[in-house]
N, C-alpha and C positions, 0 to 999 in steps of 0.2 A: 454580418448578415447579408450585405450585398453580394458577397461571394456565393453564399448558399442560393440566393435568388438567381444569380447568373447560371450556376450549375443546374438548378432546377429548370430554368428557362431553356437551357441548351438541351437537356434531356427531353423536355416536352417538344421542342422544335424537331429534334431528331426522330422522335416517335411519330410525329405528324408527317414528316418527310418520308419515313419508312412506310407508313400506311398508304400515303398518297402515291408515291413514285416508286417504291421499292417492293411492290407486291406484298406488302404487309397484310392487307385485307384478305388476300388469298390464303396466306399462312394462318390467319386467325380463323377464317372459314373452315379450313381443313382441320384445325385443332378442335373447333366446336363440333364439326361433323364426326370426328373420331371419338370425341367424348360422348356424344349422343349415341353413336353406334355401339360403343362399349356398354353403355347403360342398357340399351335395348337387348344386346346379346346376353348380358348377365341376367336380365329379367326373363328372357326366353329360356336360358339354361336352368334357372330356378324353377320355372313352370314345368319344364320337361322332367326335372329331377323329382318334383312333387307329384307327378302323375300317378305313380303307384299308390301314394297316400290318398289321393282324391278318388281313386277307383274303389276304395274299400267301402262296403256297405254293411257288412255283418259286424255286430258288436264284438264277437270273439276275435275277429281279425284285428280290429282296432285295439282291443286290450292286449293282444299279442305283440303288436308293433310297439305299443308304449312300454310293455315289459322289456322288450328287446332294447329299446332306447335307454331304459334305466340301466340295463346291464352294460351297454356300450359306453357309459360314462367312465368305466374303469379301463377302457381300451377294447380290444377285440374280445368278444365273449368267449369264455372258456367252456370246455365240455361240461363242467359242473353247472355253470350258469345256464347253458342250453338245456341240460337235463331238468333243471328246476323249472324253466319256462315251459318246456314240453309237458311236464307233470301238471303245472298249473293250467295249461291249455286243455289237457285231457279232461280236466274237471269241468270245463265250461262248454265244450263242443258237444254236439249231438253224437249219439253212439255210432251212427253209420258213416260219419264224416271221415275223410282221408286226412288224418292229422299230419302226416308227413308232407303231403302236397301243400297243405295250409301253412305249415311252418316254413316251407321254402319261400312262399310268397310273403309271409310276415318278415322273414329275414331280409328279403330283397327290398321290401318297402322301407324297412328301418334303415338299411344301408344307403338307400337312395335319398332319404329325407334330407333336405338342405340344412335344417336345424330343428331343435326340439320345439321351439316356439311355433313354427308353422305346423308341425305334427300335432301339437296340442290343439291349435286353432282348428284344424281340419277334423280331428278324431274325437274331441271332447263332445261336440253336439250329438254324434252318433251314440256315444255311451250315455249321455244325459237322457236322451229320449228312450233308450232301451232298458236302462237299469232302474230298479227300485232303490229306495234308501238303503235297505239291507244289502242289496247286491253292490251298491257303491262302496259300502264299508268293506265287503268281501274283496272287491277289486283293489281297494287301498291296501288291504292285508296281502294280497297277491303281489303287489308292487314292492312292498316291504320285504316279503319273503325272497324275491329276486335280488333285492339290494343287500340282504344279509349274507349272501354267499361270499365267502372269502373274508371272514373276520368283520362282518358288519358293514353297514352302509357308510360311504364317504359323504362328506358335506354336500358335494354337488348332487349326489343321488337323493339325499334328503330334501334339498331344495326343489329338485325336479318332481319328486313324489308329491310334495306339498302343492306345487303349481298344478300338477295334473288333477289332484283331488279337488282343488278349488275350481278349476275349469270345468270338471265334470259336474260339480254341484251347482254351478251357475246356470241360470236360465237365460239362454241367449236369444 
């Protein structure tokens, strides 16, 4: 036991000496500054990547981004998945809208989204305010239709759809 105490005392004495006389405090300050800078940079990058999501105001765009995110859980969306998403979008946008331009923005916003949790947090209130109960059920069916491409939904897609449906139904 005295040997452990002696080793511990020597370590503490060495640490105190390093901090006081060996520029240890400067090293600690630099490490803390780097850690804080990294946290700020990551928060800034996250905010920049979420800007396309935060700029959405139209419920059809929000629905398109969420459908695209459901498709992206299987990897890069295939042409078949994109065709299903476009067909679903064609049913909810106004007749005079430029669907191709809207889909480009939807794909970009989905690709830039840092994660699905943030996308749901940003987009669910838009859909909650704009959709009636019947339209919410139709939206859930649209999400399931996208997930069923390529031999049915995978478990991650089912979880995401359930999370989206719950978030849209909640009054925030």
